Structures are given as C-alpha cells and as structure tokens.
N, C-alpha and C positions, 0 to 999 in steps of 0.2 A: 301544490303537495308534495314533497320530498316521498320517495320511494324507498327503504329499506330492503336491498338486495343482498347485503354480505355483514356478517359480524365479526369486527376486531376485537380480540379479546389481548390485553396487552396483562402480560404479567402470567407467569408460567409454574404459577407456586399450587397449592392442592384447591386452593378454591376458583382460581381461575382456570384450569383443568378439568376441574367438576361442572364449572359452567360450561366451555366447551363442549362438553360431552354432553351437554342436556341439549344446547341448543341451537348445535349439530343437528338434530331430527327436523328443524324448521327451516334451517338457514346454512348457504355456503359458511363456512368457520374458519379465519386463521386465527392460529396463536402467536403471538409475536414474541420472542423470549429476549432476553439482555442482550447476548453477544452468541455468537456462534459455537461457541462451545456448547452452552445450553441446550440451543435447537439440535446440534447434534445428537446432545446424550440424549435429549426426550425422541428423537427421531430413530435414535439406536436402541428405545427402550421402551416402544408402545404396547408391550403386551403387560409390562408393568412399570410405570415411570418411576417408580421408587416406597422408600420407605413412609413418603407424608403420602402418594397417591397410587396405591399398589392395584389402580384400575387401567384396562387395554385404553387404549386411545384408539378410535375407529380411525381409520386410512384415509377418508375423506376431509378430514380435518387435516389442514394445513400446517405445519411447523417452521418459523422461518424467523430471521433475527430484525426486528421491528426497524419499520421502514426500508427494510432491503429492496423489496417490490414495490409498485406506486400502487393507490386506492384511490376511490371517487368520495371524498368527505360527503357530497349530497348525496348518495345510496350506500352510505355505512355507517352502523351502528358501533361506535368504539367503547369498549367496556372499559373500565379503568379498575384493575384485579391485581392492586398492589398495596405493601401497606402505605400507613398514613404518613411516614418518613419521608418515603419513595413521594409523595403524590405532586410533590410541587413541581420538582424537576422533570416528572414525568408531565403535566399538564405543560410545563413553558416548552417542551419540546415540540406536544402535539401541537401548542398553538404557531409552530412553527411551520406546519403543513398543514392547516387545517385553520379556516377564521369564524369558521361556522359549523363545528361540528355537534351531531347529537351524541351524546356521551349519557354512560348510563357507569355510574359510582358504585362500587359492591364493596369499601374497606367500610371496617366499623368503627372508625378513627377517629381523633379530634387535633386538629394544629396545634400545639401549645403558644409558638411565637406569636401566632396571627389570632389567639383565641379565635375560631370558627371551625365548622364542619366541615367535612371535605368537598361536599355539593358548593359551599359557598368559596373554600379554597378555588376549585377547580373555574369557576366563574369568575375569579379574580385575575385569573391569568388569561383566562380566553373568554373576553366581555360577550362575544360575540353567540358561545357554544349555547344548544339547550340540554341543561344538567338535569336526568333522570335519577334518582336514588331507589335502591334496593336492598329492603332489608327486614331482619325479623328471625324465625327461627330456623336458620341453616346450616348445620352441621353438613362441610364441605363432604365425609365422605358418605354421610348420608344421601346426601341428593346423588352422588357418582352411582351408589347402590342402588336408586331408583326408590324408595323410601318417599311420599307423601307429607307432605306439609303447607303451610300458607307463607307469605310471605308481603311486604308493601311495597310498592312501586309508588313512589311522591316525586310531583314536581309542579312548579307553579303553571308552566305550560300546560294546558289541556290537549292539544293538537300532538305535542310531542310523545305526552302520555299516552293516549288513546293508541298512537303509532307505537311505541315500544310496546305495551301491554300485547298488542294484537300480533307483533312479531315474534315475542316469548314466549307465546301460548303455548304450554306444555303439560303432560301428564303426571308429572311430578308435583310442582308447586306450583300452586292455586295462589294469585297474585289480586291483592286487595288493592286499590288506589285513592292516594290525599293528594292534596295542593300543598299541603304543608309539609314540604320536604327535611327540614331542620327538626322539627319535633321530632321527626321518628330517629334522628339523628344523633342526638342528644341523649336519647332513650338507650340506642345501640352502643353510647359508647359508655354510658354509665355503669351498664349490666356486667361489665367485664369486673368489677371492682367487688360486685357482692361475690361472684361466683371465686376468685382469690378468697375471699371469706370462707368459702363452705369449702372449695380445695386445704385451706389452711386446717380445717378440722377434721378433715378426712386426712390428712396426714400426721397429724397430732392424734390420730388414735380416735377421735368422738364421731360417732354413727349418727346413724338417720335421724334419731331426735335434736342432736345437737344440728343437723344440719338444716332439717326443716325449719328451726327456728330463726337460722341464721339468713334462709332465705324468705323466709315471713318479715324479717323484719328489714330487710334486703328489699323486700316490696315497698315496704312503707316508704321507705325513704328513697325508692327510686320516684316514686309518687309526689312524696314530698317537694323533691327538687324539679319536679316537672312542672308542679305547680307555679314554684319558685321563678321560673322559666314561661312561664303561660300556657303551659301544654296541658288538654284537657284531661280530666281523670280518665276517660273511654280510650285516649290515647296511654294513656300508659296502663293501661288494663288491657290492651290490646294485646296482638300477637307479635307488634314489634319491641312493646314493652317488655309485660308479664312472660310472655308465650316465650319471647330473647332471653330475658333473665332466667327462665324455668331450665330453658335448655341447655343455656350455658350453664347453668350452676351442679346439672345431672350428667351433664355427657361428658364419659372419659378419654375424648376426642378432643375436650377441650382446652385453649390452650393456656385461659384465665386459671382454669379449676388446677391446672397440671401446674402452674404456677407456683399455687398456691399451695399444693402439698408437699412442692421442691422447699419453699421454704418454711414449713413445718419440721421438715426433716433436718434443719439446721445449716441448708445452704442460705448462703450470699445469694441477694437479689440478683449480683452478675452470673454467680455460678446457676444459680435455678433458673437462670434466662438461658445460659447455655443446654441446659439441661431441655430445657423444652424443644430449642433449635428453631424458630420461629418468633415471628411478632407475635408480642404480648401488649395486644392495644389498651388495656386498662392500666399500666403503669404509666402511661404518657398522659389517661384521663387524668389521675390520681393527684397528679401535678395542679392540673387546673380545678378541680371543685372543690380542695382544700381551703379556700378562700370564702367559700360558704360557711365555713364553721366559723370565721372568724365573725361573721355577720349574725349569726345563732340561729343558722337553719339544724334542724335537729336530726343528724346525720353521726350517731356515734358509732355505726359499724362502719361507713366508709373512712368515718376518721380515723380510728384504729388501723384499716387497711394502710391507709397514708401513711400513719408512724412507723408500720413495721416497713413499708416499701423505703421509707426515708431512710433505714437503718437503725431504726430503736432495737435496742436489744431487750429482751424480752421472753417469757415465757407464753407461747402461742394459747397451748392449751388452758392455762391459767388465767390469760388476758379473755381469752372467747370466753369461759366462763364466769367469770367477773360480769363482762358485757352482759349476757344471759339474764344473770340474776339482776344487774342495774335495770333493765329494758322497764 
C-alpha cells in the first residue's frame, strides 16, 4: 500500500490556497502556480495574497512553478484545484508525469464537451489514476479562517478513500465518505444555478421572503433532477446537496450568487462575469441541464435562470415574482 508523504496543490486560486493552508497542518505542502510570475507574486505577498485570499500563507508551504521540481507520484496526493474549464489540460499534463497518481478533485464543475463530471474527466485522461472527490459546503474564505464545516470525500476505491481521509484529517472540515462520486458531483454542479436565482432576487431588491421561497423551490428541483439521475434523496438532502445549496445561496462570498446580483443590476452575462472576476461554474452547467426541460422534468426555476443566462431580455424582478406566483 502506498503511503502519502506529501501533498501537491495544483492551482493557486483562493480555494487551492485555502486547502493548502488547512492541509499544511498535517503534511508537507507544495502549491504549484501556473507560471513564474504567479509564483513570485504569491511568495512576495505571503502575509496577504490578495483580494481573493486575504490570509497569511505559512512559510512551510512551498510555492513554485508546476513541475519545476520532481515529485514521487507513489507518495504524493495531487489536489487539482483548478476551474472545470482548465481540468482537461491540467489532467493531460499530469498524465505525462505520472501513470497512476492519487488525485483529489475539488472543482464543483461539469465538462460541457464530454458531458461528464470532473472525476470522470480526470479518469478518462489518466486511466490509471485513483480519483477522490471532495465536495460540500466549503466556502474558501471560511475554511481559511478555521470555521467548522462538513464535506464529502467520494471514491469507488475504498483503499484510496480511506488513505485520503486519514491524510486530510483536520480540526476544521469533518469528512463523510461515499462510494458514489458522480452523485455528489452532479449535485455540486446543480446548486450554482439556484444560487444565481437567489442572487438575482437580491440584486432586484427582493428580500428574505422571496429568497427563502426560491431556495425551497431550488431544493425541490435539485432533488427532482437528482432522482432523474438515480441519486438517492438521502444524498440530495445531505451536505453535498442541500447543505452546499444553502451555503452557496446565502454566502456573500458565493460566486454564483454574486453573478446573479450583477445580472439583476442590469449587466450582461459578460459584464457580470467580469465583475465576479473568478470562474462561475453554474454558467457551464446551465447549458447542460436545459435538456431536461425538454424532457418534461419539472425545473421551472432552473429553466428561468438558463433563459436569462442565454440573454433573454426581461424584467428579472417581475419574472421571479411571476414564477413564485405560478409554483
């Protein structure tokens, strides 16, 4: 059995850095930046890496350019903390350095081209990899601040799952385990659409009453879509489903919610994405899930969000009010 002696985080965004800080308490950590300029910037600003990660980066965390120094794949856990749009090239690059790596994917996205989750994408690019999924209510800034939460670690390989769970044991994130990674990944990708709707309500000046109704309907639709994909209700109502959905809807740090606010304030999708300035995974998922509407799956809230993301010109406040009245 392999022994994990080091963790490498590929991706130096706020989530990757938050996980690096958290996991540095138990194992040696290296953060791999995309290029020399980014590595130098992070090393020069360890006391506060910037607006997206305003927390100290401990000196024991090594920050370097990816693959600049060698690593032993048989003794390393590789954390892929990159947006879903970058996952394929990152996995392809990793495959050239390791045939059977132990990989932890933490991106809550969906690959539109292949119609698959991130774990499936990584597995297709690196057939010999053991891929574990981490998902749940994990806002990066709160994890970096040490605020307690729960998350799910999921993998079909029980040996890999047990090893990763033991390696990542910490006093901030408590882990549940599952052998159905795709179930949890589908729910993680879906919840962003509901958070966009709640953000739109906020941006349109609609208060807690409206937002509560939208979250209730969003949860119903999450369970409905989950059932369509064979996901048990117990999973949909768990931390990776309902827990992550609620967190993403109410957190001011939620990218999906912030996008919704920007859209309701009159910005185009391109302008709204520019204001968020980080990848919003819910946008990609919207293009995938709309097919279910044509199959008579009851997702009126998600359908409305999709229409607005596709450029439908409308009075968002009126559309949300009309939807609530029609539910």
